[in-house]
Every structure is written in C-alpha cells, then in structure tokens.
N, C-alpha and C positions, 0 to 999 in steps of 0.2 A: 545572649540574645536567643530568642526562640522563634522559629519560623513554622508556619503551618504548611504541611506538604500538600494536603488535600483540603477542599472546602465543599460543603454541601450546597447544592444549587437546585432550584426548581426550574424545569424547562416546561414552558407552556406551549400549547397549540401544536403538539406533535400529532402527526397522522396516526390513528390507532392501529391501522394495519402495518404500517412501517415499524411502529414500536413493538408490536407482537412478533414480527419477523426478527427484529433486532434481539429481542429477549430470547427467542428460541435459538438463534445462532449463537448468542453469548453462552447460553446454557450448554449447547452441544460442544462448544469449544472449551468448556470449563472456566469461563471468564465471567466477570460481573458485567452488568450493563455499563457501569462506570468505566471499566477497563476498555470495553469496545468503543464507547463514545470518545474516550481520551485518544485512542488510536486513530479514530476517524477525524477528529479535530486536528491532531498533529499532521496527519496526511494532507488535510485540506490546507492548513497553513503553509506547509512546505510547498505544495503545488502552487499556491497563490504567490509565494515568494519567487518561485522559478519562473512563473508567467510574467511577473513584473520586471524581471531582469532583461537587459538588452538582448534582443534577438540577434544572434550571430549568423555567420555565414558557414556553409559547409567547408569552406577553405580553412576555417579556424579550428576544425576538429583535428585532434591528435589521434592517430591510429593506436590501438592497443594490441598487445601481443595476444595471439590465440592461446588458450590454455593448453598445457602439455597433454599429449595423448588424444587429441581431438582433430588430427589432421584430416581424417576421412569421415568426420561426423555427419556431414550432409549426405554422403553416400550410405552410411549406416541407417540414417533416418529414412532415406528413400527405399532402402531394401525392406525395412519394417513396414512402412506405410503402403508401398506399392508392390511389395513382394518381388522386387527385382533381384 
C-alpha cells in the first residue's frame, strides 16, 4: 500500500502583506513556506484541541519539581535585570 505524505494545495484569499512576511520569515529560517504553514496549522490545531477540553481547577494542578541548579534563578535574573 502506498500513502502520499504531502499533497499540493492552493490557498486563496491570503492577505498579500501577510504572505510576503511569511515568505521572508521562512526564507530567513531556511524553511519553505509549506514547512512554516504546516507548523502554524499544527499549532492552531493543538491550541483548538486544548481549548475545547474541560476547563479544570487550579486545585487539580500537580506541582512539578524545579530543575536542578536553579534554586536561586529568580535572584540571578533580578541581579541581571536590575543590577542588584
């Protein structure tokens, strides 16, 4: 059995300024417009799936351990930002 991994599609009614910005950003990052659009569509779909899930409570959140070596990270950031 053979499956097609990608398909050619025409997208109409794109704002020309947005398309030009997308084309420039894709070129600067070494990607094709198709690659960037695929990333954007995947991101949109994931976001929509997460929005449609049941909204939970803060009580349901499970705390995560802070990464090793970062105990004083907020103090380090303050010293850099505010010169403390």
